[in-house]
Structure formats: structure tokens, C-alpha cells
C-alpha positions as a printed Julia matrix, in Angstrom:
202×3 Matrix{Float64}:
  18.26   -0.16   -5.88
  17.19   -3.29   -4.5
  13.68   -3.26   -3.18
  11.69   -5.81   -1.28
   7.88   -5.88   -2.12
   5.26   -7.37    0.05
   1.93   -8.15   -1.56
   3.78   -8.4    -4.55
   0.93  -11.13   -5.75
  -1.87   -8.57   -5.54
  -3.22   -6.4    -8.2
  -1.82   -3.3    -6.86
   1.81   -5.35   -6.0
   2.21   -6.6    -9.68
   1.73   -3.62  -11.13
   4.43   -2.04   -8.62
   6.68   -4.74   -9.4
   6.35   -4.45  -13.23
   7.2    -0.51  -13.09
  10.24   -1.07  -10.6
  11.69   -3.62  -12.96
  11.12   -1.23  -15.8
  13.03    1.73  -14.04
  16.24   -0.84  -13.66
  15.31   -1.63   -9.87
  16.05   -5.3    -8.46
  12.86   -6.73   -6.86
  13.05   -9.41   -3.95
   9.2   -10.44   -3.61
   7.96  -11.96   -0.35
   5.1   -14.71   -0.74
   2.99  -16.39    1.84
   2.84  -19.56   -0.4
   4.26  -21.13   -3.33
   1.15  -20.6    -5.26
   0.79  -17.15   -4.62
   4.87  -16.92   -5.47
   3.58  -18.68   -9.0
   1.51  -15.51   -9.84
   4.59  -13.23   -9.28
   5.77  -12.34  -12.75
   7.94   -9.34  -12.29
  10.66  -10.13   -9.77
  14.15  -11.18   -9.58
  13.77  -13.48   -6.7
  10.84  -14.59   -4.72
  11.27  -15.47   -0.91
   8.51  -17.57    0.99
   7.66  -16.39    4.13
   4.62  -14.9     6.56
   5.12  -11.49    7.05
   3.06  -11.09   10.12
   5.72  -13.51   11.49
   9.22  -13.45   11.96
  11.51  -15.09    9.83
  14.31  -15.62    7.48
  12.48  -13.11    4.91
  13.73  -10.55    7.37
  17.27  -11.36    6.66
  16.51  -10.69    2.85
  14.59   -7.53    3.36
  17.81   -6.46    5.95
  20.06   -6.4     2.8
  17.76   -4.07    0.56
  17.71   -0.5     0.0
  13.95    0.07    0.53
  10.77   -1.87    0.83
   7.34   -1.25   -0.55
   4.74   -2.75    1.76
   1.57   -3.91    0.41
   0.61   -6.79    2.87
  -2.57   -6.95    3.97
  -5.73   -9.38    4.22
  -8.02   -8.47    1.63
 -11.36   -6.26    3.15
 -14.08   -7.32    0.52
 -15.86   -9.55    2.91
 -17.78   -9.57    6.1
 -16.06   -8.22    9.14
 -16.59  -10.75   11.82
 -14.38  -10.66   14.95
 -11.89  -13.36   13.39
 -12.09  -11.2     9.93
 -10.82   -8.37   12.04
  -8.39  -10.16   13.41
  -6.86  -10.95   10.67
  -7.09   -7.76    8.88
  -4.96   -6.16   12.15
  -2.61   -9.09   11.99
  -1.88   -8.75    8.33
  -1.5    -5.29    8.67
   0.11   -4.07   11.82
   2.15   -7.22   12.89
   3.73   -7.29    9.18
   4.63   -3.79    9.25
   6.13   -4.34   12.82
   8.27   -7.22   11.52
   9.1    -5.1     8.58
  10.5    -2.33   10.82
  12.38   -4.45   12.87
  14.2    -6.03    9.86
  15.54   -2.52    8.74
  19.37   -2.37    8.96
  19.38    1.01   10.65
  23.3     1.34    9.59
  22.58    2.44    5.92
  19.99    4.45    3.7
  16.38    2.8     3.65
  13.23    3.84    2.35
   9.81    2.54    3.42
   6.8     2.79    1.39
   3.79    1.46    3.43
   0.27    1.16    2.33
  -2.37    2.6     4.38
  -6.22    3.45    3.68
  -8.34    6.51    3.42
 -10.45    4.79    5.89
  -8.23    6.79    8.36
 -10.48    9.93    8.15
 -13.89   10.69    9.96
 -16.66   11.37    7.48
 -16.29   14.72    5.7
 -19.68   15.36    4.48
 -19.38   17.21    1.35
 -15.66   18.71    2.23
 -12.73   17.54    0.38
 -10.15   15.99    2.83
  -6.52   15.93    2.65
  -3.97   14.52    4.94
  -4.7    17.1     7.6
  -8.44   15.94    7.93
  -9.54   14.96   11.51
  -9.27   10.95   11.87
 -11.62    8.7    12.42
 -12.64    6.65   15.49
 -14.03    3.19   13.77
 -12.57   -0.1    13.56
 -10.74    0.98    9.85
  -9.73    4.36   11.23
  -8.16    2.9    14.24
  -6.56    0.05   12.33
  -5.04    2.33    9.91
  -3.54    4.78   12.72
  -1.93    1.71   14.47
  -0.61    0.79   10.88
   0.8     4.11   10.24
   2.25    4.0    14.01
   4.16    1.18   13.22
   5.47    2.31    9.76
   6.48    5.64   11.21
   8.7     3.88   13.75
  11.31    3.05   10.81
  12.25    6.66   11.07
  14.02    6.34   14.41
  16.32    3.49   12.34
  17.39    6.89    9.8
  14.84    5.3     6.98
  12.82    7.82    4.82
   8.81    6.87    5.4
   6.16    7.17    2.98
   2.52    6.41    3.81
   0.29    5.87    0.84
  -3.53    6.3     1.93
  -5.21    4.56   -0.87
  -8.94    4.9    -1.78
 -10.31    2.03   -4.34
  -8.11    1.11   -6.74
  -9.53    0.93  -10.44
  -8.19   -0.96  -13.33
  -8.96   -3.48  -16.17
  -8.19   -7.11  -14.72
  -8.48   -6.46  -10.72
  -8.9    -3.75   -8.01
 -12.51   -2.95   -7.27
 -13.81   -2.49  -10.8
 -14.46   -6.22  -11.88
 -16.75   -6.76   -8.88
 -18.74   -3.57   -9.73
 -18.96   -4.75  -13.46
 -20.2    -8.32  -12.3
 -22.78   -6.62  -10.34
 -24.03   -4.31  -13.24
 -23.79   -7.14  -15.62
 -26.08   -8.98  -13.39
 -28.48   -6.11  -12.71
 -28.68   -6.89   -9.09
 -30.31   -4.85   -6.99
 -27.77   -2.77   -4.75
 -28.63    0.13   -3.09
 -27.35    3.08   -5.0
 -28.06    6.28   -2.57
 -28.86    9.43   -4.28
 -25.82    9.47   -6.84
 -24.19   12.04   -4.58
 -22.17   10.03   -2.19
 -18.57   10.21   -2.42
 -16.28    7.37   -3.81
 -12.63    8.15   -3.67
 -10.54    6.25   -6.0
  -7.38    5.91   -7.91
  -6.59    4.89  -11.49
  -3.99    1.88  -11.52
């Protein structure tokens, strides 16, 4: 299959591109800048463009059989009003533009990342996809993000939404900052040690 990949220069994106290539798929990666394009190691071709804005990159996506959408502004900063705007634009607007570019005249599969922040606090209960949704900023963002992705079904596309927690692995994701904090013996609130931390291994 010919797969269009957004977020290809990120930690998860690079790993997915590598797996797709190993599986014999053709990978067309979208990079926002030439600098980020230089970090993409496992693509057959790299297209420059901003997924949050319409552009010629959409013509490239229309020629593909599927899309893995990992586009999104990093979340590990203080959430000012401007940061929240960027978080929303980089996810909701990007997904809208991706769905708009899908050619409804042929089979297509869309995998769109989302976040486990969509759920409300479940306390000690284990949550699954049927758990009640939250009503804070992250939950509302994830709900809107997923709604945009689901529009692809109206074009006949198969839609898969993956709600990610923390991603742990050597060389990226959430692990290096945790290690760095531990090495510096920084004072951080640890809680009672009973709090949940949902995570996936790379």
C-alpha cells in the first residue's frame, strides 16, 4: 500500500515509518519544514507542507491508499491561551484538511491518533473506549479531533482512532525527560505512588 504519514519526524512517526517500510509499503511523509524533513529516515518520498493549512500536499494524499495521521503540536509545555490555540489547530485543522483531501472514489484507510485525555477521571476503575468522556480542555480537544477523523467514513474510508497514553521507549517519548529528572534528583511531587499512568511501549 501507499501510505501518507503526518508527524513522520516525531518519535512515534519515525518508528511507524520504519515498520511500514519493513512491511513492504510505500511511505510518503509530510514534513512542515526542510529541517524536519532531514530527520525523516524511513520514507520513499518527503513532501513539504503544513497539514493545518490547505496546500499541494493534499494532492499527494489523494493518490495514496491510506494515511497515518500523527500531526500535532507537542503538549509538554505550559498551556497558555496561545499554546491551546496551536494544540487545537495542529490536530483539528490538520485532520479536517486530511479528510477533505481523501478521494472518496476508492478504498482508503485513515488511522488518526487521539489521546486518552478524552476520558474523565475514572478513579481506581480501569477505563475502556466505552468509559464516560471528560469535559476539560484536553477532553474537548480530543472529542473534536476524533469527530473530524470520523467524517472520513462518509467518503467510504475505514477509520481507526488510536487513543494514546504516554509513549515510552529509548531515545524519545516520555522516558528521557523522566530519566533526566531522576538523574538530577529534582524535587517533584510524587503523590502516594498509587496514581495511574497509562502508557504504551514503543
